[in-house]
C-alpha positions, 0 to 999 in steps of 0.5 A: 500500499502507498501510505507515505507522502512528502518530498522534504518531510515524510509522512506515513499513516498506519493502522485499521479502523477497528485495529488496536490503534491508528497512527502516523510517523512524520520524519524530516522535521527540524529540531526546536519547533514548538508544539502546543498540545492543547491547540492540537487536541482542539484541532483534532476534536473538530474531526472526532466522531460522535459530536452531533446529530449529523455525525456517526454515533461512534464516540472516540476521544482521539487524543494522540499518544506521542511515542517519539520526536517531541520532548518538552513540547518541542521537536527534537529532530527524531522522527515524530511518531504518534498513535490513537487507540481505537476503543469504541468498535463493533466489528461484528457489524461488518461480518457479511461484507466479505461476501456482499460488498457495499456499493460505493465502498472499497470492499469489492476492489480490496477483495480483488486486490488482496485476495480476501486477506484485507481487514473488512471491519470498519473499512480497515485501512480504507476507512475515514478513520485514518484521517485522524492521524493525518490530522495529527500531522496536519495540526502540527504543520498548521502550528508551524506555518502559523508561526511564519504568518501562513494560515490554512482555513476551510469551510463548507461551500455547498451541502445538499444544494445549499451554498455558504457565502464565498470566502472573500469578495476581495481577492487580496484579503488576508482576513481570518475566517470567522466560522459559526460555532461548531459547524464550519460555515460563514453564514449561520442561516445557511448552516442551519439549512444544511443541518436540516438537509442532513437530518432529512437524508438521515431520516430517509436512510440516506446520505449527502455529500458536498464541497469544501473550500480551502484558503491559504493566506500569507504565502510568499511568491515563489514556492513550488515547481513546474510540472510534477512538483507544482503546488497543485500537484503537491496538494492534489496528491495528498488531498486525493488520499482522503477517503470520499474525495472525488474532485479538486480544482484551484481558483476558477477551476472548471468554471474558468473553462467557460470564460475567455482568456480576457475574463480568466486572466488576472491583471497585475497591479501595485498595492502598497509597493507590492505586486498583486493581481486584481482578481484571483482566478489562478487561485494563487498559483501560476506554473505550479508556483505561488504568486503571493495571492491567497491560495484557494481550492475546492474539494468535492466530497461524495455522499457517505456510501454506507447508508441504511437504505436497501441496496443491490449488491452481489454474493461473491461466493454464489455469484448472484445478485443480493440485497444488502442493508448496511449495519454499523454506525456511519455519518449521514454526511461526512462533509463537516468532519472533513473540513479540518481534514482538508486543512490538515492535508493542505498544511502538510503539503504547504509545509513540505513546500516551505522546507523546500524553500529553505533548501533553495534559500 
């Protein structure tokens, strides 16, 4: 399995959803960087399950246990290793899935690739549970980026056909997002309607997907490389490692393909002695390299595939069609909990580029 990411840092994710523990190792981090455990735990709590009517009923504290790499709340130069113990599992809910795979999930493809030896409980290594250790690494990288003046934030852009406010009308704004309570939107009324849409889908035994918008502010111009080392490639590579992600675009993205060049091009101007652009259709990246504007991208999250509605599947042993009703505890909408995961992935990619910039200096 390819569970390692990074060029200048090396992140490895390990574990299964219902195994003894899940965890991560993060190598290549300089010594002497401060770590705020309280801020990290607060960040991890945004992703943790069992915190509302729109999340799974599985409750996990998700507090990391650091095994190495941090001494007296500072990095020591050794690889950072941390685990989160799984405590609230119900593996019996998944026994039938070895023979009858869930539509929309990795059960069938994993069965083909690993010849029936994969861990099916909770989705095993394919589970969204593996985003918890990703958030450990991303939460640390967010702290270290913030110390350099770089902020990574995200919100729900669209859910159930309901749109939140756009991030910023002013493309040069470096303002910090002001999110509503525990539901990551800018407009509370839109958030309340989204919650209602989730409740309706849940009552129908169904689920919803959505779109998450992420912004990185404070980036200097000149980070990234052309071709395969571009910032889009770095970010997309790790974002696509998040279960349920089905699409990503930067700046104007797909909508830019409907424009003329004169509309999509970002005109340059001088603002307070600094080169900026009048618009930000490029999303802060040109030729794979940051241009100093806010880096903006959106991510499409598919509806949770584990739903309680009856679905058509097959019996792999009998080779006949079969009805399946999924048991277990699942999110009717994964989007709210995926927001900090997108932030974490972006922070890891950006910090990797930051380490590259130090080599180039």
